[in-house]
N, C-alpha and C positions, 0 to 999 in steps of 0.2 A: 759150704762153699769156702775155699781158702782165699786169703788176703791176694796169692796170686791169680786165681781164677779171676776177680773183680778185677784187678788192674790189668788183664788181658782184655777183659769186657769192655773195661771203661775205654781203652786205646781203640777198639773197633769202633765202639761208638763213636769217638770223637773222629775216626776216620770217616764213618760213613757221612759224618754232618759236612766233611768239607770237600770229600774226593767227588769229580766231576767224571772221571772216565774218560775226559777227551770230549768237548761238545763238538757234535758233528757239523760240518758246513751247513749253514743257512743260505737262502738267497741273499745277495748282496745287499738289497735293500732292508732286509732284516737284520742283518748284522749291523746296520748303521744305526737301525733305531730300537734294536732289542733295548727290554727294558730288564732291570735288575730284578734277580728272584729274590723275592722275601719268605723267611722262613718262620712261619708265627704257629702260635698254639692258643686254642679257644676252648674253654669249657662247657660242653654240654651234657645235662643230666649229670653234672658233679665230673663228668670223665673229661680228661685233658687231650683233643685232638689236636695231633701237628697236621700242618699242612703247609705247602708251597703255592706261592701267588705272585705271579707276573703280569705286568700289562697295564694299560689305562684303565682307571676305575670307571669310565662311561663306554668301555668298548665290550662287544658281543662277548658273553660268557663262556668258555670251554671248559667243562668240568670233567677229569681226567680222573677214572676209577681202575685202581691197581690190582693185580692179582696174587696168587700165593708162588712161591714164598716170599714175595718182593714188597716194597712199600712205594710210596710215592717217588723215592730215589729213582724207579724205574724211568721216570719222567724227566730226569737232570738235563737231559741235552733237547728233549722236545720243547720243552718251556720256553728256554731262549729262542729258540727257530720259529715259536708262532707271537710271542708277546709283544712285537711291535702292532700287531694287528688285532690280538683278541687277550681279554682277561683270562687267563689260566690260572686255573685252581686245581691242584691235586692232595687231597687229605690221606693221612694215613688212618685205616681202621683201627680200633682198639685191639691191642697185641700184636701190631704190625707196626715196623719203622720206628719213629719217635713218639706215638700216642701212648698212653696211658696203658697199663695191663691191668687191669681189674681183676680182682680175685674171683674165680670160677664159682664160688659158694654165694658170691652176690650179683654177679652179672652172667647173663646167659649168651654166651657166645653163639651166634647163629646169623644167619644171613637177613632174617626179617628185622632183627636187632641191630644191625650195621646200617640196612637202609633207613630204620627210623632215624638213627644218629645223624646220618647224612642228609636228612630231611629237615630236621632239626638244624643243621648247621647250615644249610642254605637259607634258610629263614633269618638266621641271626647275622648271617652276610648281607640280607635283604637282596636275595637273587630269587628273582620269579620268571627267568626265560634263560636256558643254557642248553647249547649243543653238550654233547653226552659221548664221552670215549670210554668204552670198556675193553676190559682185558680180562680172561681167565675170571676171578673171583668177583672183577668188575662188573661181567655182566649179569649176574642174579642180583647182585645189590643195586645197579643201576635201572636194571628193569623193574625190579620193584620200586625203586624210585618214581621210574614212568608212570607206573599205575597210580602212585599217588598224586603226581602233577602231569596228568595226562597232555595237556592244554600248554605246558611249560616246555617241553623238549622241542628245541627248533632244529634239530638235525641229529643224528646217531652215526658214531664211528666205531664198528665192530672189528677189533684186532685179536683174534683167537680169543674170541668170547662167546661161547658157546649158548644157544639157546634152543638144540635141536637132538631128538633123539638120533637123528644121524651122525652127529659129532660124538656120540658115547659109543666108542669102540672097543677095541683090545683093551688098551689101557685101563678100561673101566671095569672090565671084568670082576677084580677083586674087590673095587671099591664097592659095587654092587652086591658083593658076597657081604661085605662089611656093614651094610644097610641092614640086612637082614640077620644078622649075628649080634645079638647084645650081649654075646660073654666076653671075659676079659682076654680069653685067648685070640677072640676074634679083633678086638681090638689091638692088641700087641702085634698082631700079624701086619697092620699098618704102619708101625714104625719104621719099617725101612724106607717109607716115605719121607722120614724127616731125616736121613743121614747126608753126609754132605756129598757122598758119590751121588744120591739121587738127586740134591739140590742143583750141584755141577751138570747133571746131564739134562735138566730143564734148559739150561742157559746153552749147551752145546751141541746137542743133538740136532739134527736137520742142518746146521749151519756149515757151509761149504767152505768158508775161511775162518776157521775158531781164533786165530790170531786177532781179528778184529773186536771178539768180545772179551771186555773188562774183567778179570780174574777177581777183581774187589767184589763185583756183583753177588757172586755166589758165597764168597766169603763172608761178606757182610749178612747176607741174609742167614747164612748158617750160624753164625753168631747169635742173631737174634732169635733163631728156632731154639737154641741152646741155652738160652735164659731159664731160670729156673721155673718150672711150671709151664712152660711156653708151649712145650711138646704135646702136654694135655689138652691144652686149645687147640691145637691145631687137628687132634685127633677127634675133639667135638664138631669143629668145623666139616672134617670129612665125613662124619655122618650126617651132620645135617645138611649136607648139599642134595640129598635126596630130597629134600622139600623144593628144592629148585626145579627138580624135573616135573615135580606135581604141579608148578605154576606154569609150565611151557606153555599150555593152551591157551592162558591169560596172556602172556607175553606175545604169542602169536596174534591174538584177537587186535591187541594195543596196535602191532603193527599193519595189521591189514586196515582199521579204522582209522587209525592217525596218519598212517602212511608218511613218516618223518623222512625227509632226506637222508639216505644213508647212503654210507661208504663203508665198503667191507676191506680191510687191508689185513690179507690173512698168512701168516707165516705157513705156506703150503705143506711143510716138510715135517709139520709138530705131529709127533705121536699122542699127544694128550688130547686135542683136539684137531682131528683130521680135517683136510679141506672138504668133506662131505658136510660138514657142519657149516661151512660157510657158502656152499652153494645152497644148503637148505633155505638159508634167508629169502632166497629168491622166489620162493613158494609164496610168500605173504607180502613179500616187497619186491615185485616183479621191475620195478624202476630202480632200485638199489644199484651201485657201482660197484662190480667186484674185482678185485686184484688178487692174484694168486701170486705171492711174494716167494722168490727162493729164499727161505730161511725156516727157521724153526719156531718154538714157541715165544720164547722174548724176542721179538722179529726187530724191535726198537734197537737191540744192543748191537747188530751189522746191518742193518738196512734202516736206520734211522733217517738217514738224508732222504731217501726213496718216500717212505711213509711222509715225512713233514711235507715234502713237496706235494705227494696227493691230497694232505688235509688242505694246505694252503690253497690249492687250487679249487678243490671240491666246497669248502668254506666260503670261498671268494666269490663261487657261483651261486650257492645256496642262501648265504646268510648277508642281511642289511647291515653294514657297520653303522 
């Protein structure tokens, strides 16, 4: 790695820590009482986990779990919009955002390990009741967490976070082929999903007004993917995603048995997780509130105000402060 490469990388890391992308408008009462966001790091099993936190220490907890290829930065505007009323916490998984990147030789990157670390993270923060916001990778991490702590999930918010076969359509054909192919050639075919073009498309596909999406988002994500060794981590996670599908029946049983109050706020133009996956939740959670939003995968980028309003209304009705 050249000195120039490190300089450019460090500049982007600094940018990712400071850029807000322009916080979306929250209700007037929230704007007046919004709490500052704190940027913290905690060590779990010897691994430094970065997280963002805001809100009163004694308020109901909302745990935000991010997707690929993003980090807790995807919640940079949602956190202040909710922090007047809730204790909002958003961690980065290992290998993402500002969390540590342990070597693959000593750390097994996978969704089960991520869920184990988030479970220990909650223990360290002494959190034993929480509402859960899951997006993309956040769904298999969060639903594994729910299986570990079934009585502690006070509410569920699913934003393009899949848990049903119906949500695995055309986009997943090559991914499923990779699950069945253990060759290096099969692994190399997936590298196209780690390019700047692929990252940019996740933010812009399905968005009607692309000028509302902050380009820093995909540039920062790509910079983090391009760190030495990180692309191999993501290829490991692409492979491990098959273990999430195997757990779908257990996730569905949790929904049916525990019946958590559920809000579905889904970018309906998402090619990765199309709306069939959103509607499928109603099979096990018939009381869930389904909202199909005119957006794509990262719906918070252009429809954050709408989603924040839905969450405030939903949690205001379902949770006791």
